[in-house]
TORKOL-4160 file (C-alpha; in steps of 0.2 Angstrom, whole numbers, padded with zeros to 4 digits, m for minus):
66
<pt num="1" X="m0051" Y="m0043" Z="m0010"/>
<pt num="2" X="m0039" Y="m0057" Z="m0014"/>
<pt num="3" X="m0043" Y="m0056" Z="m0032"/>
<pt num="4" X="m0036" Y="m0038" Z="m0034"/>
<pt num="5" X="m0019" Y="m0038" Z="m0043"/>
<pt num="6" X="m0015" Y="m0019" Z="m0044"/>
<pt num="7" X="m0019" Y="m0002" Z="m0036"/>
<pt num="8" X="m0021" Y="0011" Z="m0049"/>
<pt num="9" X="m0016" Y="0029" Z="m0050"/>
<pt num="10" X="m0025" Y="0040" Z="m0038"/>
<pt num="11" X="m0035" Y="0026" Z="m0030"/>
<pt num="12" X="m0033" Y="0034" Z="m0013"/>
<pt num="13" X="m0029" Y="0052" Z="m0019"/>
<pt num="14" X="m0030" Y="0064" Z="m0004"/>
<pt num="15" X="m0037" Y="0051" Z="0008"/>
<pt num="16" X="m0032" Y="0063" Z="0022"/>
<pt num="17" X="m0036" Y="0051" Z="0036"/>
<pt num="18" X="m0028" Y="0035" Z="0029"/>
<pt num="19" X="m0015" Y="0030" Z="0042"/>
<pt num="20" X="m0013" Y="0011" Z="0038"/>
<pt num="21" X="m0018" Y="m0001" Z="0024"/>
<pt num="22" X="m0018" Y="m0020" Z="0022"/>
<pt num="23" X="m0012" Y="m0025" Z="0005"/>
<pt num="24" X="m0016" Y="m0043" Z="0000"/>
<pt num="25" X="m0003" Y="m0055" Z="m0008"/>
<pt num="26" X="m0012" Y="m0054" Z="m0024"/>
<pt num="27" X="m0007" Y="m0036" Z="m0027"/>
<pt num="28" X="0009" Y="m0036" Z="m0038"/>
<pt num="29" X="0008" Y="m0018" Z="m0044"/>
<pt num="30" X="0005" Y="m0001" Z="m0036"/>
<pt num="31" X="0005" Y="0014" Z="m0047"/>
<pt num="32" X="0016" Y="0028" Z="m0043"/>
<pt num="33" X="0002" Y="0040" Z="m0038"/>
<pt num="34" X="m0009" Y="0027" Z="m0030"/>
<pt num="35" X="m0008" Y="0035" Z="m0013"/>
<pt num="36" X="m0004" Y="0053" Z="m0018"/>
<pt num="37" X="m0006" Y="0066" Z="m0005"/>
<pt num="38" X="m0010" Y="0053" Z="0008"/>
<pt num="39" X="0002" Y="0061" Z="0020"/>
<pt num="40" X="m0003" Y="0051" Z="0036"/>
<pt num="41" X="m0001" Y="0034" Z="0028"/>
<pt num="42" X="0013" Y="0026" Z="0038"/>
<pt num="43" X="0009" Y="0008" Z="0041"/>
<pt num="44" X="0007" Y="m0006" Z="0028"/>
<pt num="45" X="0001" Y="m0023" Z="0033"/>
<pt num="46" X="0004" Y="m0038" Z="0022"/>
<pt num="47" X="0014" Y="m0054" Z="0020"/>
<pt num="48" X="0033" Y="m0055" Z="0023"/>
<pt num="49" X="0042" Y="m0056" Z="0006"/>
<pt num="50" X="0026" Y="m0049" Z="m0004"/>
<pt num="51" X="0025" Y="m0034" Z="m0015"/>
<pt num="52" X="0017" Y="m0025" Z="m0001"/>
<pt num="53" X="0033" Y="m0026" Z="0009"/>
<pt num="54" X="0044" Y="m0020" Z="m0005"/>
<pt num="55" X="0032" Y="m0006" Z="m0008"/>
<pt num="56" X="0031" Y="0000" Z="0010"/>
<pt num="57" X="0050" Y="0000" Z="0012"/>
<pt num="58" X="0053" Y="0009" Z="m0004"/>
<pt num="59" X="0040" Y="0022" Z="0001"/>
<pt num="60" X="0045" Y="0025" Z="0019"/>
<pt num="61" X="0031" Y="0016" Z="0027"/>
<pt num="62" X="0032" Y="0004" Z="0042"/>
<pt num="63" X="0029" Y="m0014" Z="0036"/>
<pt num="64" X="0020" Y="m0025" Z="0048"/>
<pt num="65" X="0019" Y="m0044" Z="0044"/>
<pt num="66" X="0002" Y="m0053" Z="0047"/>
């Protein structure tokens, strides 16, 4: 939801079938291990210039602007 401001540690731990995720503009923090062992996560959807874009690029994911 747009009221979410952070994604905590292990929020998506071992989500083996997670390939992509949409991160709203309201998220300004993603914990280091939020997506631990989500080995298939490769695409992050979000707004250009958002924290989601920064996180995706830092963590080797493709970023797609919506």
